[in-house]
N, C-alpha and C positions, 0 to 999 in steps of 0.2 A: 333526182329522187324526190318524190312528193313528201309532204309533211307527215301524212299518216304512216307511210312506210318507215320514215325515220323514227317515229314514236314507237311503232311495233318492234323495230330492231332494238331500241333501247330497253323495252320491256323484256325481250328475249335475253339480252345481255345480263340484265339484273337477275333473271331467274337462274341463270347458269353461273352466277358469281360464286366463287369457292372460298375466298378469304378476304379479309378487310383490306388487304393491300391492293386488290383489284379494283376496289370501288373508286378511288381517285382517278384511275385511268379511264374508266367508263364515263365518269362524270365529265372529264376533260374532253372525251371523244364526242359528247353530244352538246354540252352547254359551256364548254371552256371557251377561251378567246377565239380559237379556231375550230370550235366544235361544229357539228353538222347543223344543229338548230341555229346557232349563232350566225353561221355563214348565210342562212336564208334571208337574214335581214339585208344583206348586200344586194339580193335579187329584187328588193322592193323598187329600186330606182329604174329597173328595166320594165316594170309593169305599167299598164295604163293608170293614169291618175285615179280613176274611179275604183280600181281594184286594190290599190295600195292599203287603204284603211282596213278593209275586211281581212286581207291576207296578213297584215301586220298584227291584228288582234288574235288571229289563229296561232301565229308563231308565238306570241306572248303566252297564250293559254297552254300550248304544248310545253314551252319552257318552264312555266310555273308548276305544271303537273310533274315534270321530270325532277325539278328541284325538291318537291315534296317527297317524291319516291326516293331520291338519294338521301334525304334527311331521315326518312323512315329506316332505310337500310343502315345508315350510320348509327342510329339509335339501337337497332337490333344487334349490331356488332358490339356496341358498348355494353348492352345488357348481358350479352353472352359472355363477354370478358369478365364482367362483374360476377356473374354466376359461377364462373370457373374459379375466381379468387375466393368466392364464398365457400365453395366446396373444398378448396384447399385449406381454409382456416378451420373447417369443421372436421378435417382428418385428424387422426391421432398425432399429437405433437411429438417432436423429437424429445427423447428423454432429457430431463433437466436435473442436473446434479445440485444438491444443496451445497452451499458454500462452507468453507472451513476457516477457522481462525488460524492465522499464520503461526508457525511454531514458536517464533519469538514472543508473540503476544500471549500464546498459551503459557509459556514459561514465566513471563511477567505476572500473569494472573495467579499462577500457582504460588509464586513467591509472595505476591501481595497478600494472598489469603492466609499464608502461614503467619506473617508478621502482624497483619491486622488482628488476627485472633489473639495475639499477645499484647495488644494495645498500641501498636505503632501506627503513626499517621503517615500517609503518602503525601509528599510535598515535591513539586517539580521546581526547577530553577532555570535561569537563562543559559542558553548554549554559548552565547557570546559573553565572555567574562573580562574583568580587568585583572591586572597582575596581582593586586593586593589579595583579592579573594581566591584566585587560582593558585598563587604561590606563597606570597609573603605571609598572609594570615595563617597558612598551614605549615609555617615553620621552615619554608624553603629559603635559605639565604641567597643573596644575590649571586654568589659563586656556584650555586648548585647547577649541575649539568642540565636539569630539566628547565632551567631558565633560558637556556640557549635558544635563540630564534630558529635554529635548524631542527629543533626537536618538536616545535609547536607551530601552529598556523596563526601567525600574527596579522592583524589588520593594520596596526601602527605600533608605536613604542609602548602603548599602555593597554591595548585590547587584543584579545585572541579568542579562538575557539577553545572552549574549555578542554583540558586534557583528562579530566576525571569529574565525577559528580560531587566530589568533596567540597567544592565551594558552597554548596547548599548548606552544608554543616555550619559554615561560618555565618552565612546570612541568617540562619535560624537562631544561632546563638547571639547574634547582634540584636535581634528583634523580639525574641521570646524569652520569657522568664522560666527557668527550670522549676519543676522537672518536666522533661519531654522525651518522647521516643519517636523517632522519625526514620522513614526510609525514603530515599530520593532516587528515582529512576531517570534514565535519559541517555541520549547519545553523547559520546565523547569523541575527541579527535586528536590524533597524534601522527606525526610524520613517520610513517612506517611502511615497509614493503609488504605488499599483499601476498600472502601464501596460505597454506592450509590452516594456520592458526593465528594469523595476524591480518589486520586491516587498518587503513588510515581512519576509519570510522567504526565504532563499536558501541554496544549498549552496556551500561553499567548500573548497578544498584548500590548506593551508599546507604548504610544504616548506622545510626548512632543513638545513644541514650545518655542523658545527663540528669543526675540527681545527687543526693548526698551519699557518701560512703559506697560508691560503686567500684567494684574490683573485678579481677579476672574471673572469679567464681560466677558472677552474674553473666558475664560474656559467655562463659562455657555453658551455662544452663540454657541460654537463649539459642546458642548454636546447636546444642544437643537436640532441641525440639526441631530446629530447622532441618538438620540432616535427616532425622527420622521421617519427617513429613515429605521431604523432597526425594530422598534416595532410598528410604526403607528403614524399618525399625531395626533390622539386623546389621545395618552399616555402622561401622565404628569411625571415629574421627580423632585427630590429635592436634595439639597446638605445638608448632615448631618455631623456635626463636628466629627472628628476622629483624630487619631494620626498615622503618618508615620515618620520615622527618616529623610527621604530625602525631605519632603515638609513641608512648614509652611506658612499659615495655611493648614491643611490637612482635607480631607472630604471623606465620603462614598457617592456614587451616588445611589440613589434609584429611581425606576420607579413605577408608580401606577400599582398595580397588574393587569396583562393582563388576568387573569383567572376569577376574580370576579369583575373587574371594580372598585376596591378600596373599596368594601363593606366588605371584610374580608372573608378568606377561609383557608383551610388547607395549601395551598401552601405558602401564605403570613403570615401564623400563626395569622390570624385575625387582622393584622395590616393595611392591604390595600396597603402595600409597599413591594417591592422586591429589594434587593441589587444587583447591576450589576457590579460595579467597584469601585476602589479607585482612588482618585485624589488629587490635591493640587497645591499650588504655590511652585516652586522649592526653596528649602532652600538656602540662600546665601552661606552657608558653602560648599554646593555641587558645586556651581559655582567656589568658590575659589580653592577647591581641583582639579577642572578640568581645571583651567587656564583661567577662564572667570571673568571679573571684575563685581562683583555683584552691584557696584554703578552705572554702566552704563547699564547693561542688567538685565532682569528678564524673567520669563517664567512659564509655567505650565506643569504638567505631569499627566498622568493617566494610569491605567493598568487594563486590564480585562481578565478573563478566557474565552477562545474561547468555551470550552465545555459548560460553564454556559450559554453563549449567545445562543448556539445551542439548549440546553435543554429547555430554556425558550421559544424560538420561535417555537419549534416543540412539546412542551408538553411532554418531555421525563423525566421520574422520576428516572432514574438510569443511571449514567454515564458509568457504565460497559457495557451497551448495545452498546454504540458507538464504543467500541473496540472489541466487541464479534465476528465480522465477520459473523454474521447471515444474510445471503442474504435476507431472507424473511423480516427481520427488516429494513435493510439498503436500499433496493430498494424502500421503501415508499417515499424516499426523492429524488425527481427527479431534483431538482435544477431549 
């Protein structure tokens, strides 16, 4: 086959090409290592010496022209692919949903706003604590069950993951001069079995106020505002006697059941009341251990689980749902 016929065949093949994948095959067919044009160079040795130079130049010219044609087709396919992508990005985009604040963060913010409006300061503390701040300074004697290493996550004999946010109360009293009003949020850790209402990790907000002549009446007034803002103006609450090592007197805070209006239901176990937090007047011994004169100052403290507040407000019956990362569940709560 002569050179002109090979060149014309190559042009026909390029005209009939249908997709980019055919281009390398045609290129190999003509100017590849065993291509038709490449093979012609082998015929040079069989030609008379005076014809070799002229025929060699013609082969090179055809080869170079074909290379240019192949490059042009490659560029054409590249531009076509680019235009397709350009058209894709100018189409209507998939609908984009706006993000939402997680239900726990929503609850945190709502609680912050209530207490900030009453002059409380938000202070965070370390999640890894020492025994003194986590237990001893809060009036837990060495024999108290909460000191047992089976109930807490210890790193060594002296440090552990905090079991409550109450240690921040001690750290503030060690370093601040009264009066002060503080809420301390954060994660806490206890060796517990995971179920609908328990977890080895949970969120808690500790609140405390220290000044002169502080009593239960001040605590009740603060909690009255909190309950109205968080659960509604018509919701009642009560102080029920209890025991905590770091407060005296101590009490549980219950609200009237927001699901049955106090008539009795499964949620409130037919009592008409639901516990929301623990509270009390700070024990004088805690003041002494923290370097504050209990003869001059007094105060109150309270602590609540953020998950519990969120579950009550949103009628969630299983705490595990909050941590499940199920978007269909979480996007219900728009904040």
